[in-house]
C-alpha positions in Angstrom: -0.2 -0.1 0.1 1.1 3.6 -1.0 2.0 5.9 2.2 3.2 8.8 0.8 2.9 10.6 -2.4 5.8 13.2 -3.4 7.2 15.2 -6.0 9.2 17.7 -7.4 7.6 20.8 -7.0 9.7 23.2 -5.6 8.6 24.7 -2.7 8.4 28.1 -3.9 5.7 27.0 -6.5 2.4 27.8 -6.3 0.1 26.0 -9.0 -2.9 27.6 -9.7 -5.5 25.7 -12.0 -8.2 28.9 -12.7 -11.4 28.1 -14.6 -12.5 31.6 -15.5 -15.7 29.9 -16.9 -17.4 26.7 -18.7 -18.3 28.1 -22.2 -16.9 25.2 -24.8 -17.5 24.5 -28.4 -17.6 20.7 -27.6 -20.5 19.0 -25.8 -18.0 15.6 -24.8 -20.2 12.9 -23.4 -17.3 12.3 -20.7 -16.6 15.5 -19.7 -17.2 16.6 -15.8 -20.2 18.2 -14.9 -20.2 22.2 -14.9 -17.6 22.3 -17.4 -19.1 22.8 -20.7 -22.9 24.3 -19.8 -21.9 27.8 -20.6 -24.4 29.2 -17.7 -20.7 30.7 -15.8 -19.8 33.1 -18.2 -16.5 35.2 -18.2 -15.9 37.1 -14.8 -14.7 41.0 -14.5 -11.4 41.5 -16.1 -10.4 44.6 -13.2 -11.9 42.8 -10.9 -10.0 39.5 -11.5 -6.9 41.1 -12.2 -6.9 43.2 -9.4 -8.3 40.5 -6.7 -5.5 37.6 -8.1 -2.5 40.7 -7.7 -3.6 40.3 -4.0 -3.9 36.4 -3.9 0.0 36.4 -5.7 1.2 39.0 -3.5 -0.4 37.2 -0.4 1.0 34.1 -1.2 4.9 35.8 -1.5 4.6 36.5 1.8 4.2 33.2 2.9 7.4 31.6 0.9 5.4 31.3 -2.3 8.0 33.4 -5.3 6.9 31.4 -8.4 3.9 30.5 -9.4 2.2 28.4 -12.2 -1.2 29.3 -13.6 -3.2 26.4 -15.6 -5.8 27.7 -17.2 -8.9 25.0 -18.0 -12.7 25.7 -19.2 -14.7 25.3 -21.0 -12.8 26.6 -23.6 -10.8 29.1 -22.4 -9.0 30.5 -26.1 -12.5 31.7 -26.7 -12.2 34.1 -23.3 -11.4 37.8 -24.9 -9.6 39.3 -22.1 -7.4 36.3 -22.2 -4.5 37.7 -23.5 -5.0 41.3 -21.3 -5.1 38.6 -18.1 -1.6 36.9 -19.0 0.1 39.9 -19.9 -0.4 41.9 -17.2 0.4 38.9 -14.9 3.2 38.3 -16.2 4.9 41.8 -16.1 4.3 41.7 -12.6 5.1 38.0 -11.1 7.3 35.4 -11.8 4.4 33.4 -13.4 4.1 30.6 -16.4 1.1 29.8 -18.1 -0.3 26.5 -19.1 -3.5 26.3 -21.2 -5.9 23.6 -21.7 -7.2 23.4 -24.9 -9.5 21.7 -27.7 -6.9 23.9 -30.0 -10.2 24.4 -32.4 -9.2 28.4 -32.6 -8.0 29.0 -36.4 -4.3 28.9 -36.7 -4.4 32.5 -37.5 -5.0 33.0 -33.7 -2.3 30.5 -32.4 0.0 32.1 -34.9 -1.2 36.2 -33.0 -1.3 34.5 -29.6 0.8 31.4 -29.2 3.3 33.7 -26.7 1.1 34.4 -24.2 1.6 30.8 -23.1 4.6 28.7 -21.6 3.0 25.5 -22.3 -0.1 24.2 -24.5 -1.9 20.9 -23.8 -4.4 20.0 -26.9 -6.9 17.8 -25.8 -8.2 15.5 -28.5 -12.0 14.6 -28.5 -12.4 11.8 -30.3 -16.5 13.0 -31.1 -15.5 16.4 -32.0 -11.8 16.7 -32.9 -10.6 17.3 -36.3 -7.2 15.5 -36.4 -6.0 17.8 -39.8 -6.4 20.6 -37.5 -5.2 19.8 -34.2 -1.5 18.8 -36.0 -1.3 21.9 -37.4 -1.8 24.1 -34.2 0.8 21.8 -32.7 3.1 22.0 -35.5 3.1 25.5 -34.7 3.4 25.2 -31.2 6.4 23.7 -31.8 7.8 26.2 -34.7 7.1 29.0 -31.7 9.4 27.6 -29.2 6.2 27.0 -26.7 6.5 23.7 -24.8 3.1 21.4 -25.7 1.5 17.8 -25.6 -1.3 16.5 -27.1 -3.3 14.4 -24.3 -5.9 12.1 -26.3 -9.0 11.7 -23.8 -9.5 7.5 -24.6 -13.0 7.3 -24.5 -13.7 3.5 -23.2 -16.9 3.6 -25.5 -14.6 4.6 -28.7 -11.4 3.1 -27.3 -10.0 1.9 -30.9 -11.2 5.1 -32.5 -9.0 7.0 -29.7 -5.9 4.8 -30.6 -6.7 5.3 -33.9 -6.4 9.0 -33.7 -2.9 8.7 -31.4 -1.3 6.7 -34.9 -2.8 9.5 -36.9 -1.1 12.4 -34.8 2.1 10.8 -35.3 2.2 11.8 -38.8 2.9 15.2 -37.8 5.4 17.5 -39.2 7.4 17.6 -36.1 7.8 15.0 -32.7 6.1 16.8 -30.0 4.6 14.8 -26.8 1.4 12.7 -27.6 -0.2 11.2 -23.8 -3.5 9.0 -23.6 -5.2 10.0 -20.8 -8.2 8.3 -19.2 -11.5 9.8 -18.2 -14.2 9.2 -15.6 -18.0 8.5 -16.9 -20.3 9.7 -13.9 -17.4 9.3 -11.7 -16.4 5.8 -12.6 -13.8 4.3 -14.3 -15.0 2.3 -17.1 -11.7 0.9 -19.0 -11.3 -3.1 -18.9 -8.2 -5.0 -18.5 -6.9 -4.4 -22.0 -7.4 -0.5 -22.2 -6.5 -0.3 -18.6 -3.0 -2.3 -19.9 -3.0 0.5 -22.0 -3.1 3.4 -19.8 -0.4 2.1 -17.9 2.0 3.6 -20.2 0.6 7.1 -21.0 3.3 8.6 -22.8 2.4 7.1 -26.6 5.5 9.3 -28.5 8.1 11.6 -27.1 10.5 13.7 -28.7 14.2 14.1 -28.0 15.1 14.0 -24.8 16.8 17.5 -25.5 14.4 19.3 -26.8 11.9 17.3 -23.7 14.4 18.5 -20.8 14.8 22.3 -22.2 11.2 23.1 -21.9 10.4 20.7 -19.1 12.5 23.2 -17.0 9.6 25.4 -16.2 7.0 22.3 -14.8 9.1 19.9 -12.8 6.3 17.1 -12.4 8.1 14.0 -11.3 6.0 12.6 -9.4 7.1 9.1 -6.7 5.2 6.9 -4.5 6.3 5.3 -1.1 5.3 2.0 -0.3 4.5 0.6 3.6 7.5 -1.7 2.6 9.8 1.4 1.6 10.2 0.7 -1.5 9.3 3.6 -4.2 8.1 3.8 -7.6 9.0 7.4 -9.7 5.9 7.7 -12.3 6.1 8.8 -15.5 3.1 11.3 -16.0 0.3 11.8 -14.1 -2.2 9.0 -14.8 -0.8 6.1 -13.3 -3.0 6.8 -9.9 -6.1 7.1 -11.4 -5.4 4.4 -14.1 -4.5 2.2 -11.0 -7.5 2.9 -8.7 -5.1 4.5 -6.5 -6.6 7.7 -5.8 -8.4 7.3 -2.7 -7.0 9.7 -0.1 -9.5 10.1 2.8 -8.1 10.9 6.1 -4.3 11.7 4.0 -2.7 15.0 4.8 -2.5 16.6 1.5 -0.8 20.3 0.9 -4.2 21.2 -1.0 -3.6 24.9 -0.5 -0.1 25.2 0.0 1.4 23.7 -3.2 -2.2 23.7 -5.4 -5.4 25.1 -5.7 -8.3 25.4 -7.6 -10.5 28.5 -8.8 -14.1 27.7 -10.0 -16.0 30.2 -12.6 -18.0 31.3 -9.5 -14.3 32.6 -7.8 -14.3 29.6 -4.9 -10.7 28.6 -4.0 -10.3 25.4 -3.2 -9.6 22.0 -4.9 -11.2 20.0 -7.9 -12.7 18.2 -5.2 -14.3 21.1 -3.8 -12.8 20.6 0.0 -12.7 23.7 1.7 -9.3 25.0 2.3 -7.0 27.1 5.2 -9.5 25.6 8.0 -12.3 27.8 7.0 -15.5 27.1 7.3 -16.4 28.6 4.0 -15.0 29.5 1.1 -12.6 31.9 0.0 -13.7 33.9 -3.2 -11.4 36.0 -5.8 -14.4 37.3 -7.1 -15.4 39.2 -3.9 -15.3 42.8 -4.0 -13.3 43.2 -0.4 -11.5 40.3 -1.1 -8.4 42.2 -0.9 -9.4 42.7 2.7 -10.9 39.6 3.6 -8.4 36.7 2.2 -5.1 36.5 4.6 -6.0 33.1 6.0 -3.2 30.5 7.4 -2.2 28.9 4.7 -2.1 25.0 5.8 -2.0 21.5 4.3 -5.8 20.1 4.4 -7.1 16.6 6.0 -8.5 14.8 3.1 -12.5 14.3 3.1 -13.1 12.8 -0.5 -13.6 9.5 -1.3 -11.7 9.8 -4.7 -9.3 12.6 -6.0 -10.7 13.2 -9.4 -8.3 15.5 -10.5 -4.8 13.7 -12.1 -2.8 17.4 -11.1 -3.7 16.8 -7.8 -3.5 13.2 -7.4 0.6 13.8 -7.5 0.3 16.9 -4.7 2.0 15.9 -1.9 0.4 13.7 0.1 1.1 11.7 3.5 -0.9 8.6 5.0 -1.5 9.3 8.6 
């Protein structure tokens, strides 16, 4: 049994997963509830930037000097204020931006806006993706020197098609990473034995190590599991824990709120599990007008209250079994 989940996150790094809205041009059957309904529109940009500056400054006071802001949706590339949001925060803070996107915006848009991001993760959805366009967008990112990967969401109901898409992506002009990622249907992992075996090794193509390590410097995410007998296992990617049904951490001490947070479209600061942070009785909300005066909590780990950790990145947040 696992007793410790640890990683190579620098102690001065805070990862923020930020979901500014749930507007999306795709309606994937396995999408997380609340991610594509289009009922949470984009926030007021002036209030958002002002309160984000306070949030980052407060974490700096508590020892976090570097920030990895991961933009998710919905489809965040249709947010009209995304350029201003990224640009203003980069001017003031040591921040790198990741974006999760279906890559459906035009190649013209990507050429104009690629430099906003340090890492572009293109999610390839078998129900909607146009593989030729995905390849073209990914090749643009490669040419612009942006760290990227194509994450093929492995729909258990269309698994063979997803496997075919992986092979089609390999026909790209450049060699960028291709990964197979697991999905949930209604909170369940519905893979058969053969499908689960395919997901054990999520990396399906990796470019030369020189390219990988040069770009990976900004994103140190290696994870090590320690077992009860003292043995250790280093993970390749963040899909292993979910794929092997190991993401059950109720009662564990978790560094959620210390090393990573999630901000939902309604402004709540929490985790993907929606657990309350900082020992507070209620959620702090970044969209509150008085946020700068009220957000001054004690930054400390939480005791997990969830039956299942649903987010791959949060499964590899530091944890200790008590």
